Structures are given as structure tokens and as C-alpha cells.
Backbone as ProteinMPNN parsed JSONL, in Angstrom:
{"seq_chain_A": "MASGDRVRVEVGFQGGQVIGTFVSQESADQLERALHEDGPRVVVLDTDEGPYHVVVPEVAYLRRFNRSSHVGFTAA", "coords_chain_A": {"N_chain_A": [[-0.251, 1.983, 16.315], [-2.889, -0.343, 16.154], [-2.746, -3.875, 15.452], [-4.791, -4.593, 13.716], [-5.372, -2.384, 12.21], [-5.917, -0.603, 9.168], [-4.403, 0.769, 6.262], [-4.57, 3.171, 3.679], [-3.339, 2.717, 0.451], [-1.765, 3.614, -2.635], [-0.658, 2.194, -5.508], [1.42, 2.58, -8.167], [2.229, 1.356, -11.369], [4.826, 0.525, -13.757], [3.983, 1.303, -17.011], [1.534, 2.318, -16.474], [-0.73, 1.358, -15.009], [-2.697, 1.57, -12.039], [-3.328, 0.79, -8.669], [-5.538, 1.214, -5.998], [-6.096, 0.726, -2.645], [-7.069, -0.619, 0.577], [-4.773, -1.78, 2.928], [-3.087, -4.001, 5.23], [-1.169, -2.595, 7.901], [1.294, -3.831, 8.195], [1.695, -4.993, 5.653], [1.931, -2.703, 4.028], [4.247, -1.595, 5.129], [6.08, -3.639, 4.514], [6.124, -3.6, 1.675], [7.099, -1.013, 1.252], [9.664, -1.203, 2.422], [10.778, -3.142, 0.695], [10.951, -1.683, -1.653], [12.999, 0.059, -1.097], [15.212, -1.433, -0.535], [17.374, -4.232, -1.356], [15.417, -6.451, -1.435], [12.751, -8.818, -1.254], [11.506, -9.883, -4.451], [8.879, -10.129, -5.025], [6.053, -9.018, -3.346], [3.465, -9.764, -1.134], [0.492, -8.226, -0.759], [-1.774, -7.713, 1.817], [-4.862, -7.209, 1.254], [-8.191, -5.718, 1.46], [-9.704, -6.914, -0.483], [-8.551, -9.327, -0.874], [-5.457, -11.209, -1.349], [-2.851, -9.404, -3.004], [-0.362, -9.89, -5.314], [2.538, -8.296, -5.719], [4.889, -7.355, -8.043], [7.875, -6.22, -7.329], [10.011, -4.844, -8.859], [8.477, -3.736, -10.902], [7.068, -1.632, -9.871], [6.286, 1.739, -10.023], [5.617, 3.864, -8.368], [4.753, 4.423, -4.903], [2.209, 5.364, -2.797], [1.274, 6.376, 0.363], [-1.494, 7.001, 2.354], [-2.345, 9.368, 4.826], [-4.164, 8.987, 7.881], [-5.542, 11.299, 8.527], [-6.178, 12.406, 6.111], [-8.687, 11.966, 5.076], [-11.581, 12.691, 3.157], [-14.315, 14.72, 3.825], [-16.805, 15.577, 6.306], [-16.302, 16.801, 9.611], [-17.09, 16.479, 13.072], [-17.66, 19.271, 15.169]], "CA_chain_A": [[-1.43, 1.453, 15.647], [-3.209, -1.736, 16.458], [-2.416, -4.761, 14.335], [-5.921, -4.693, 12.806], [-5.556, -1.136, 11.474], [-5.676, -0.631, 7.727], [-3.901, 2.018, 5.706], [-4.857, 3.268, 2.244], [-2.168, 2.886, -0.403], [-1.933, 3.67, -4.084], [0.552, 1.65, -6.124], [1.479, 2.809, -9.602], [3.14, 0.423, -12.027], [5.34, 0.889, -15.068], [2.939, 1.002, -17.979], [0.409, 3.193, -16.185], [-1.781, 0.83, -14.144], [-2.669, 2.029, -10.653], [-4.31, 0.193, -7.775], [-5.732, 1.893, -4.728], [-6.791, -0.207, -1.768], [-6.681, -0.628, 1.977], [-3.927, -2.923, 3.255], [-2.62, -4.021, 6.612], [0.008, -1.768, 8.158], [2.458, -4.676, 7.957], [1.877, -5.125, 4.203], [2.427, -1.421, 3.52], [5.641, -1.488, 5.568], [6.878, -4.62, 3.779], [6.319, -3.107, 0.314], [7.972, 0.162, 1.309], [11.032, -1.694, 2.643], [11.233, -3.828, -0.52], [11.27, -0.672, -2.656], [14.216, 0.772, -0.702], [16.302, -2.366, -0.281], [17.421, -5.404, -2.221], [14.628, -7.441, -0.721], [11.996, -9.754, -2.1], [11.074, -9.364, -5.751], [7.418, -10.146, -4.999], [5.485, -8.769, -2.018], [2.038, -10.061, -1.091], [-0.25, -7.243, 0.025], [-2.989, -8.211, 2.466], [-5.872, -6.186, 0.985], [-9.578, -6.043, 1.802], [-10.247, -7.738, -1.563], [-7.764, -10.553, -0.951], [-4.029, -10.939, -1.54], [-2.315, -8.903, -4.268], [1.055, -10.19, -5.47], [3.135, -7.141, -6.388], [6.256, -7.553, -8.527], [8.51, -4.991, -6.859], [10.696, -4.064, -9.902], [7.504, -3.098, -11.792], [6.413, -0.525, -9.162], [6.777, 3.064, -10.369], [5.497, 4.687, -7.159], [3.898, 3.997, -3.797], [1.701, 6.489, -2.013], [0.539, 5.999, 1.58], [-2.353, 8.095, 2.781], [-2.489, 9.568, 6.262], [-5.528, 8.88, 8.393], [-6.157, 12.619, 8.554], [-6.432, 12.901, 4.756], [-10.031, 11.574, 4.636], [-12.431, 13.759, 2.693], [-15.625, 14.652, 4.469], [-17.093, 16.536, 7.365], [-15.978, 16.366, 10.961], [-17.878, 17.121, 14.118], [-16.917, 20.374, 15.824]], "C_chain_A": [[-1.653, 0.012, 16.05], [-2.968, -2.592, 15.23], [-3.549, -4.876, 13.323], [-6.152, -3.445, 11.978], [-5.187, -1.31, 10.013], [-5.202, 0.752, 7.297], [-4.199, 2.008, 4.211], [-3.553, 3.501, 1.501], [-2.615, 2.977, -1.855], [-0.612, 3.217, -4.668], [0.446, 1.86, -7.625], [2.541, 1.916, -10.219], [3.664, 1.009, -13.331], [4.292, 0.454, -16.085], [1.656, 1.756, -17.685], [-0.686, 2.646, -15.293], [-1.57, 1.32, -12.718], [-3.705, 1.242, -9.874], [-4.355, 1.022, -6.505], [-6.561, 0.984, -3.848], [-6.363, 0.018, -0.332], [-5.909, -1.905, 2.246], [-3.586, -2.888, 4.734], [-1.382, -3.129, 6.722], [1.28, -2.554, 7.845], [2.748, -4.83, 6.468], [2.447, -3.851, 3.599], [3.897, -1.246, 3.89], [6.541, -2.416, 4.764], [7.148, -4.142, 2.351], [7.256, -1.906, 0.306], [9.429, -0.247, 1.537], [11.589, -2.344, 1.374], [11.608, -2.837, -1.615], [12.593, 0.027, -2.37], [15.423, -0.134, -0.55], [16.319, -3.445, -1.362], [16.725, -6.543, -1.504], [13.904, -8.362, -1.678], [11.557, -9.096, -3.405], [9.555, -9.352, -5.871], [6.971, -9.953, -3.549], [3.994, -9.049, -2.106], [1.373, -9.041, -0.175], [-1.53, -7.878, 0.547], [-4.061, -7.133, 2.328], [-7.249, -6.651, 1.443], [-10.209, -6.963, 0.76], [-9.564, -9.092, -1.671], [-6.318, -10.21, -1.234], [-3.721, -10.421, -2.947], [-0.829, -9.225, -4.271], [1.667, -9.086, -6.322], [4.574, -7.47, -6.763], [6.99, -6.225, -8.311], [9.233, -4.218, -7.965], [9.744, -3.35, -10.873], [6.808, -1.888, -11.153], [7.083, 0.786, -9.545], [6.678, 4.009, -9.17], [4.57, 4.023, -6.15], [3.485, 5.236, -3.033], [0.913, 5.939, -0.841], [-0.247, 7.217, 2.025], [-2.39, 8.159, 4.3], [-3.936, 9.408, 6.652], [-6.264, 10.213, 8.298], [-6.523, 13.141, 7.167], [-7.799, 12.481, 4.213], [-10.829, 12.804, 4.226], [-13.785, 13.608, 3.379], [-15.754, 15.697, 5.554], [-16.718, 15.946, 8.702], [-16.871, 17.092, 11.945], [-17.026, 18.174, 14.813], [-16.873, 20.164, 17.315]], "O_chain_A": [[-0.707, -0.747, 16.257], [-2.982, -2.097, 14.103], [-3.296, -5.226, 12.17], [-7.037, -3.434, 11.123], [-4.273, -2.058, 9.667], [-5.559, 1.765, 7.898], [-4.096, 0.972, 3.555], [-2.761, 4.369, 1.869], [-3.678, 2.492, -2.241], [0.437, 3.786, -4.363], [-0.488, 1.386, -8.271], [3.623, 1.742, -9.658], [3.032, 1.877, -13.933], [3.777, -0.661, -16.007], [0.775, 1.835, -18.542], [-1.525, 3.426, -14.844], [-0.442, 1.467, -12.248], [-4.825, 1.042, -10.344], [-3.324, 1.472, -6.005], [-7.622, 0.519, -4.263], [-5.414, 0.753, -0.06], [-6.332, -2.989, 1.843], [-3.772, -1.873, 5.405], [-0.647, -2.941, 5.752], [2.233, -2.004, 7.293], [3.907, -4.802, 6.056], [3.341, -3.907, 2.755], [4.7, -0.803, 3.068], [7.642, -2.028, 4.375], [8.271, -4.262, 1.863], [8.118, -1.801, -0.566], [10.331, 0.308, 0.909], [12.746, -2.119, 1.02], [12.493, -3.118, -2.424], [13.24, 0.532, -3.287], [16.549, 0.352, -0.446], [15.398, -3.551, -2.172], [17.365, -7.479, -1.026], [14.386, -8.648, -2.775], [11.273, -7.899, -3.446], [9.002, -8.648, -6.716], [7.45, -10.635, -2.643], [3.333, -8.618, -3.051], [1.647, -8.992, 1.024], [-2.274, -8.507, -0.205], [-4.167, -6.246, 3.176], [-7.449, -7.821, 1.77], [-11.139, -7.707, 1.07], [-9.966, -9.922, -2.486], [-5.978, -9.033, -1.35], [-4.248, -10.922, -3.941], [-0.115, -8.872, -3.333], [1.352, -8.957, -7.505], [5.381, -7.821, -5.904], [6.753, -5.245, -9.017], [9.08, -2.998, -8.014], [10.171, -2.448, -11.593], [6.042, -1.195, -11.822], [8.297, 0.933, -9.41], [7.549, 4.856, -8.973], [3.731, 3.19, -6.49], [4.324, 6.06, -2.667], [-0.004, 5.137, -1.019], [0.278, 8.33, 2.065], [-2.46, 7.131, 4.975], [-4.835, 9.663, 5.851], [-7.463, 10.25, 8.021], [-7.118, 14.212, 7.054], [-8.051, 12.621, 3.016], [-10.755, 13.843, 4.882], [-14.322, 12.506, 3.495], [-14.912, 16.585, 5.693], [-16.805, 14.735, 8.906], [-17.348, 18.193, 11.672], [-15.826, 17.989, 15.016], [-16.297, 20.979, 18.036]]}, "name": "protein", "num_of_chains": 1, "seq": "MASGDRVRVEVGFQGGQVIGTFVSQESADQLERALHEDGPRVVVLDTDEGPYHVVVPEVAYLRRFNRSSHVGFTAA"}
């Protein structure tokens, strides 16, 4: 993927809040690594709306969407 590519993620937090947004591939990778390791406690996601500061211990789940999962019609 090129460095400018965006990936759709959905982040669910303890307490029930959910955010869905497009982030840089690097941001998605950084958050996923932080969830699996003893890494940073806060990860800054580079979103289309601006930076989101995510407190890693409060994350209940992370979902990354594949490019092929877009809803819509395709040309034959």
C-alpha cells in the first residue's frame, strides 16, 4: 500500500462508545501493535477529521475493514 492509503477502522471502548473513521495505515498498525504489546498507553490516530488520542487500556475492540468490504455496485 502507498503511504497515502487510508483504512477504515472501528474502535469500541469500555462503556459502549464506538468510533468509525478512516485512518492512515501507519496509525492502524500502531494501535494494533499497542493492543498486543506493552506499548504506549495513548496512541494518536491520524484520521480524516483530525487526530484522535486513544487511551489504549480503554479499548474493548478494534476492527479493521478490508478494501474489498465496500458496499455498492461494481462494474462487470
